[in-house]
C-alpha positions as CSV (number, residue, x, y, z in Angstrom):
1,X,-45.7,5.6,66.1
2,X,-42.6,6.6,63.6
3,X,-42.0,9.0,61.5
4,X,-40.6,8.1,58.3
5,X,-39.7,10.4,56.3
6,X,-37.2,10.0,52.3
7,X,-34.8,12.4,51.2
8,X,-32.0,12.2,48.4
9,X,-28.6,11.7,50.7
10,X,-27.5,14.9,48.6
11,X,-29.4,17.2,50.4
12,X,-28.1,19.1,53.0
13,X,-29.1,17.6,56.2
14,X,-31.2,19.2,58.8
15,X,-31.9,18.9,61.9
16,X,-35.8,17.8,61.5
17,X,-34.0,14.4,59.5
18,X,-33.5,12.5,62.5
19,X,-32.5,9.5,62.2
20,X,-31.1,9.1,59.2
21,X,-30.5,6.0,57.4
22,X,-29.0,5.6,53.6
23,X,-31.1,2.0,52.4
24,X,-28.8,1.8,48.9
25,X,-27.0,-1.6,48.5
26,X,-24.1,1.0,46.1
27,X,-22.7,4.3,48.2
28,X,-23.7,7.4,46.1
29,X,-21.2,9.1,44.2
30,X,-18.9,11.5,44.7
31,X,-19.9,11.3,48.4
32,X,-17.7,11.4,51.6
33,X,-19.1,9.7,54.5
34,X,-18.6,12.8,56.4
35,X,-20.8,14.8,54.1
36,X,-23.9,12.0,54.6
37,X,-24.3,12.7,58.2
38,X,-25.1,9.2,57.9
39,X,-26.4,7.3,61.5
40,X,-26.8,3.5,59.6
41,X,-26.0,2.4,56.3
42,X,-28.5,-0.8,56.0
43,X,-27.5,-1.9,52.0
44,X,-28.4,-5.6,52.8
45,X,-32.8,-3.8,52.8
46,X,-32.4,-2.5,49.7
47,X,-33.2,-4.1,46.3
48,X,-31.4,-7.0,44.9
49,X,-29.0,-6.0,42.2
50,X,-30.7,-7.5,39.5
51,X,-34.7,-6.3,40.5
52,X,-32.2,-3.0,41.1
53,X,-30.7,-3.2,37.2
54,X,-34.1,-4.6,36.1
55,X,-36.3,-1.3,36.8
56,X,-32.8,1.1,36.2
57,X,-35.0,3.8,37.4
58,X,-37.5,3.2,34.4
59,X,-41.3,5.0,35.6
60,X,-43.1,2.8,33.6
61,X,-42.1,-0.3,36.0
62,X,-42.9,1.5,38.8
63,X,-45.8,-0.7,39.2
64,X,-43.8,-3.8,39.3
65,X,-40.7,-2.6,40.8
66,X,-42.7,-1.6,43.7
67,X,-44.5,-5.4,43.8
68,X,-41.3,-7.2,43.3
69,X,-39.5,-5.1,46.5
70,X,-42.8,-5.7,48.7
71,X,-41.6,-9.6,47.9
72,X,-38.4,-9.7,48.8
73,X,-38.9,-7.3,51.9
74,X,-41.6,-9.6,53.1
75,X,-38.5,-12.2,52.9
76,X,-36.1,-10.2,54.5
77,X,-34.4,-11.1,57.8
78,X,-33.2,-7.2,57.7
79,X,-36.3,-6.0,57.5
80,X,-36.5,-6.9,61.0
81,X,-33.3,-4.4,62.5
82,X,-34.7,-1.4,60.7
83,X,-38.2,-1.9,62.2
84,X,-36.6,-2.0,65.9
85,X,-34.1,1.2,64.7
86,X,-36.6,3.4,63.3
87,X,-39.4,2.1,66.3
88,X,-40.8,5.4,67.5
89,X,-38.7,7.4,66.6
90,X,-38.2,10.4,63.6
91,X,-36.7,8.6,61.0
92,X,-35.2,10.0,57.0
93,X,-34.4,7.3,54.2
94,X,-31.5,8.2,52.4
95,X,-31.3,7.6,49.2
96,X,-29.2,8.4,46.0
97,X,-31.5,8.2,43.2
98,X,-32.9,11.6,41.0
99,X,-36.3,10.6,40.6
100,X,-37.6,11.4,44.2
101,X,-41.2,10.2,43.3
102,X,-39.8,5.9,42.0
103,X,-37.1,5.0,43.9
104,X,-36.9,2.0,46.7
105,X,-36.8,4.5,49.5
106,X,-40.3,5.2,48.6
107,X,-41.2,1.7,48.8
108,X,-39.5,1.1,51.4
109,X,-41.2,4.2,54.3
110,X,-44.6,2.8,53.0
111,X,-43.9,-0.6,53.6
112,X,-42.9,0.4,57.1
113,X,-45.7,2.2,57.6
């Protein structure tokens, strides 16, 4: 079974990260590709632009965001590509949001597991 963690893309990469996949639609501000140390960038598994803007990282919208994002994931063909990549591998889903508890990577990790 795969092990899936989440981590801010701005935190230093670690050997324990395993496969590092950026799951944001927009490239992280002020970060070089080398510093990000990514194996993949799967922007198609990120929330839609409309959902991301609606949520705005407002913790009061968290429950509804989770529900809406999981609905998007259920209809998203890119999730199959992600499942194939992480199968049986230690994986870290990386994200740019400063809120480590309320972000799309947390929802996505839960959805995959």
